[in-house]
C-alpha positions in Angstrom: 57.9 -132.3 189.2 54.6 -130.5 188.4 54.0 -127.7 186.3 53.3 -124.6 188.2 50.9 -123.3 185.6 48.9 -126.6 185.3 45.6 -126.2 187.4 45.5 -130.1 187.6 48.5 -130.6 189.2 48.3 -130.7 192.9 50.8 -131.9 195.8 50.2 -135.2 197.2 47.5 -135.1 200.1 46.4 -131.8 199.1 42.9 -130.6 198.2 42.6 -130.9 194.4 40.8 -127.6 193.4 40.9 -127.8 189.5 39.1 -124.6 189.3 41.8 -122.5 191.2 43.3 -120.6 188.3 39.6 -119.6 187.2 39.1 -117.7 190.4 42.7 -116.5 190.9 42.0 -112.9 189.8 44.6 -110.3 189.1 44.3 -108.8 192.6 45.0 -112.2 194.3 48.0 -112.8 191.8 49.4 -109.6 192.9 49.1 -110.2 196.6 50.5 -113.7 195.9 53.5 -112.3 194.1 54.2 -109.9 197.0 53.9 -112.5 199.7 56.3 -114.8 197.9 58.9 -112.1 197.4 58.6 -110.3 200.7 58.2 -113.7 202.6 56.4 -112.0 205.7 52.9 -111.0 206.0 53.9 -107.7 207.7 56.3 -106.5 204.9 53.8 -107.6 202.3 50.9 -105.8 203.9 53.1 -102.6 203.8 53.9 -103.0 200.1 50.2 -103.7 199.4 48.9 -101.0 201.6 46.7 -103.6 203.2 46.1 -104.4 206.9 47.9 -107.5 208.2 44.7 -109.2 209.1 43.4 -108.9 205.5 46.7 -110.0 204.0 46.8 -112.9 206.3 43.3 -113.8 205.1 44.4 -113.4 201.5 47.3 -115.9 202.2 44.7 -118.4 203.7 42.5 -118.1 200.8 45.4 -118.6 198.4 46.6 -121.7 200.3 43.2 -123.3 199.7 42.8 -122.2 196.1 46.2 -123.5 195.1 46.3 -126.6 197.5 49.9 -125.8 198.8 51.2 -123.8 201.9 53.0 -121.4 199.7 55.1 -120.0 202.7 56.5 -122.2 205.5 58.6 -121.7 208.5 62.3 -122.4 208.4 65.3 -121.5 210.7 65.8 -118.4 208.5 62.2 -117.2 208.9 59.4 -117.8 206.3 60.3 -119.2 202.9 58.4 -120.1 199.8 57.6 -123.8 199.2 59.1 -125.4 196.1 55.7 -124.7 194.4 55.7 -121.2 195.5 59.0 -120.4 194.5 58.4 -121.8 190.9 55.3 -119.3 190.8 57.3 -116.1 191.1 58.5 -115.5 187.5 55.1 -116.8 185.9 53.1 -114.4 188.3 55.5 -111.6 187.2 55.1 -112.4 183.4 51.3 -112.8 183.9 50.8 -109.4 185.7 52.7 -107.6 183.1 50.5 -109.2 180.4 47.2 -108.2 182.3 48.4 -104.9 182.9 49.3 -104.6 179.2 46.0 -105.8 178.0 43.9 -103.8 180.6 45.4 -100.4 179.5 45.7 -101.0 175.7 44.3 -98.2 173.7 44.9 -97.0 170.0 46.4 -93.9 171.4 47.0 -92.6 175.0 44.2 -90.1 176.0 44.2 -89.0 179.6 40.7 -87.8 179.3 39.4 -91.4 178.7 42.1 -93.2 180.6 40.6 -95.8 183.2 44.0 -96.8 184.5 45.1 -96.5 188.2 48.3 -94.5 188.6 50.2 -95.4 191.8 52.9 -93.0 193.1 55.3 -93.8 196.0 55.7 -90.6 198.1 56.8 -89.8 201.6 54.1 -88.6 203.8 55.4 -85.2 204.4 55.2 -84.2 200.7 51.5 -84.5 200.9 51.0 -81.1 202.4 53.3 -79.5 199.7 52.7 -80.1 196.0 50.3 -83.1 196.3 47.1 -80.9 196.6 48.0 -79.3 193.3 48.8 -82.7 191.6 45.4 -83.9 192.8 43.4 -81.0 191.4 45.2 -81.4 187.9 44.8 -85.0 187.8 41.2 -84.9 188.5 40.7 -82.1 185.8 42.9 -83.9 183.2 42.0 -87.5 183.8 38.4 -87.7 185.3 38.1 -91.4 184.7 41.4 -92.4 186.1 42.3 -93.3 189.6 45.4 -92.0 191.5 46.9 -93.9 194.5 49.7 -92.4 196.9 51.6 -95.2 198.7 53.5 -94.2 201.7 57.2 -95.0 201.7 57.3 -96.6 205.1 59.8 -98.7 207.0 60.4 -102.0 205.0 58.9 -101.0 202.0 61.1 -101.8 199.0 60.2 -99.2 196.3 62.7 -100.5 193.8 61.1 -103.7 193.7 57.7 -102.1 193.7 58.8 -100.2 190.5 60.3 -103.3 188.9 57.1 -105.4 189.5 54.9 -102.7 188.3 53.2 -102.0 191.7 54.3 -98.5 191.5 54.5 -96.2 188.4 56.7 -93.4 190.0 58.5 -92.8 193.2 59.5 -89.2 194.5 61.9 -89.0 197.1 65.4 -87.6 197.8 67.4 -90.9 197.4 70.8 -89.9 195.8 71.1 -92.9 193.6 69.0 -95.8 191.9 69.6 -98.9 190.2 70.7 -98.3 186.5 67.5 -99.7 185.1 65.4 -96.8 186.3 65.3 -93.4 185.1 65.3 -90.2 187.0 64.1 -86.4 186.8 65.1 -83.9 189.1 62.3 -82.1 190.6 63.1 -79.4 193.2 65.7 -78.9 196.0 65.3 -77.6 199.4 67.7 -76.5 202.3 67.9 -77.6 206.1 66.7 -75.4 208.8 65.5 -75.7 212.4 61.8 -75.4 213.4 60.8 -74.5 216.9 58.1 -72.8 218.8 58.0 -69.1 218.2 58.9 -68.2 222.0 61.9 -70.6 222.1 65.0 -69.1 223.5 66.8 -69.7 220.4 64.1 -68.1 218.2 64.1 -65.1 220.7 67.8 -64.8 220.4 67.6 -64.8 216.5 70.9 -67.0 216.1 72.2 -70.4 216.7 75.8 -71.7 217.5 77.1 -75.1 216.6 77.1 -75.7 220.4 73.6 -74.6 220.6 72.6 -77.1 217.8 74.6 -79.9 219.4 73.0 -79.4 222.9 69.4 -78.9 222.0 67.1 -81.7 222.4 65.3 -82.6 219.2 62.6 -84.6 217.9 62.7 -86.8 214.6 59.8 -88.3 212.7 62.1 -91.2 211.8 59.6 -94.2 211.7 57.5 -92.4 209.1 60.2 -92.6 206.4 63.8 -93.7 207.2 65.5 -92.2 204.3 64.1 -88.7 204.8 66.0 -88.6 208.2 69.1 -90.2 206.4 69.1 -87.2 204.1 69.0 -84.7 206.8 71.8 -86.5 208.7 74.0 -86.7 205.6 73.9 -83.0 205.0 74.4 -82.2 208.5 77.5 -84.5 208.5 79.1 -82.6 205.7 79.3 -79.4 207.9 80.1 -81.0 211.2 76.7 -81.0 212.8 74.9 -83.8 214.6 71.4 -84.1 216.2 70.7 -85.1 219.8 67.4 -86.7 219.3 65.3 -87.5 222.4 61.9 -88.0 220.8 60.7 -89.9 217.8 57.1 -89.8 216.3 55.7 -91.8 213.4 54.4 -88.7 211.3 55.8 -85.3 210.4 52.4 -83.6 211.2 52.6 -84.8 214.7 56.1 -83.5 215.0 55.0 -80.0 214.1 52.4 -79.9 216.7 54.6 -81.4 219.4 56.9 -78.5 219.0 54.2 -75.9 220.0 54.4 -77.2 223.7 58.0 -78.1 224.2 61.6 -76.7 223.9 62.3 -79.3 221.1 63.9 -78.7 217.8 62.9 -80.2 214.5 65.7 -80.2 212.1 63.9 -80.4 208.6 63.6 -78.9 205.2 62.6 -75.1 204.8 59.5 -75.7 202.5 58.0 -78.0 205.3 59.1 -75.8 208.0 57.6 -72.7 206.2 54.2 -74.7 205.7 53.8 -75.4 209.4 55.1 -71.9 210.4 52.1 -70.4 208.7 49.6 -72.8 210.5 51.1 -72.9 214.0 52.9 -70.5 216.4 56.4 -71.8 215.2 59.6 -70.1 214.1 62.1 -71.1 211.5 65.9 -70.5 212.4 68.9 -71.0 210.1 71.5 -73.3 211.0 74.9 -72.4 212.3 76.3 -73.7 209.0 75.2 -74.1 205.5 74.9 -77.6 204.4 74.2 -78.7 200.8 70.6 -78.6 199.6 68.5 -81.7 199.4 67.5 -82.7 196.0 64.0 -84.4 195.3 63.6 -86.5 192.1 61.0 -88.7 190.6 62.1 -92.2 189.5 60.3 -94.5 187.1 60.8 -97.8 185.3 61.1 -97.2 181.5 60.3 -100.8 180.8 57.1 -100.7 182.8 53.7 -100.9 181.4 51.8 -98.0 179.9 54.8 -96.0 179.1 52.8 -93.2 177.5 50.6 -92.9 180.6 53.6 -92.8 182.9 55.2 -90.1 180.7 52.0 -88.1 181.0 52.0 -88.4 184.6 55.7 -87.3 184.7 54.7 -84.0 182.9 51.7 -83.6 185.3 53.8 -83.9 188.4 56.2 -81.4 187.0 53.5 -79.1 186.0 52.2 -79.3 189.5 55.6 -78.8 191.1 56.2 -75.8 189.2 52.7 -74.4 189.9 53.4 -74.8 193.7 56.8 -73.4 193.5 55.6 -70.3 191.6 52.8 -69.7 194.2 55.3 -70.3 197.0 57.8 -67.9 195.7 55.1 -65.1 195.2 54.5 -65.2 199.0 56.6 -63.5 201.6 59.1 -65.9 203.1 58.8 -66.7 206.8 61.2 -65.0 209.3 64.4 -66.7 209.8 67.8 -65.9 211.4 71.2 -65.9 210.0 74.0 -67.7 211.9 76.7 -66.1 209.9 78.3 -62.5 209.5 75.3 -60.2 209.2 72.0 -60.4 207.5 71.3 -60.5 203.8 68.5 -58.1 202.7 65.6 -59.9 200.9 66.6 -58.6 197.4 69.9 -60.3 197.8 68.5 -63.5 199.0 65.8 -63.5 196.2 68.4 -62.9 193.6 70.5 -65.8 195.1 67.3 -68.0 194.9 66.3 -67.4 191.4 64.1 -70.3 190.1 65.2 -72.7 187.4 62.8 -73.4 184.6 61.5 -76.9 184.1 61.7 -78.3 180.4 59.9 -81.7 179.7 60.9 -84.1 178.5 64.3 -83.3 179.1 66.7 -85.9 181.3 66.8 -83.2 184.2 63.4 -82.0 185.2 64.5 -78.6 186.7 61.4 -77.3 188.3 63.6 -76.0 191.3 63.1 -72.8 193.2 65.7 -72.3 196.0 63.6 -71.6 199.1 64.2 -68.0 200.0 64.9 -67.6 203.8 64.8 -63.9 204.5 67.4 -63.4 207.1 66.0 -60.5 209.3 67.4 -59.0 212.5 63.9 -58.7 214.2 62.7 -61.2 216.6 59.4 -63.0 216.7 56.8 -61.3 218.9 
């Protein structure tokens, strides 16, 4: 059996390219590892944030360079060849060494760092704290790069963390594998967003029957876990959505509400953002489900631990700055579905912000979003 790392070893009948390993750069090695572990070009393209044609072209080039099909069809789908399967662990080890060598510095200094930092993040968070994070990153690390990777359908973010493809993931998943570390960032409550002239917005209240019968849209394909978190919280208070439209992006969903009678059950902070930009209203649910918690997750055993710790602190600072700015602004008008309205002072007191302390195990940068429950109706 040939050595997977021997450039002179080649399967019988294959093109013997003895210079293959000389031209197999780190980028191609990373692409090869993802192809071998995902076993499909489409899923590999998602993980690599590449187009499918570009990923297919890379696979074709790798087959030529290594003189092996690498992936072949079987009754169970695409599977690695014997040679390809033997490459997986050596590739992982080689990429760890390459990352380690590339970022070695006597002492980490963000101002001189040339590293590329990669964050997995659902697309709807991009309109919330990400602008603040980008501004801070450019100010503190002018020679580094920052890449946001969407958490799309089929993307295995835990594998990406383990393989070093991502440094951090920000999402609302309740649990992770034990080898990963988590910090709490902020929480959010569930509300309904609709056009400002919607009958439910004009009425100012919503019953459980109203919620159950109202047609709703859902941006499910954008990030499956986001919708899963909403439905988990609704289930705890006996509510269920009647989804009639699905859209690929949250921004499309907000714009679709303006000219329809559809509802979007989402988080308050996102609803508040779009209610300021579009003629939309925010209405409280007929029950009070538990808040949704957002966390950042990282691999403590990954490369450039000091750099990732710096990035964590930067994310916490950006989140705190965004939440402080949000708390200083008046809340959008929403309506209670309970017994009477709470005055703004009472709501503000109930939603006092918690203070983030870094580097504690819990990153309490949370401000409970204040929904001012007023009796007035939208004009």
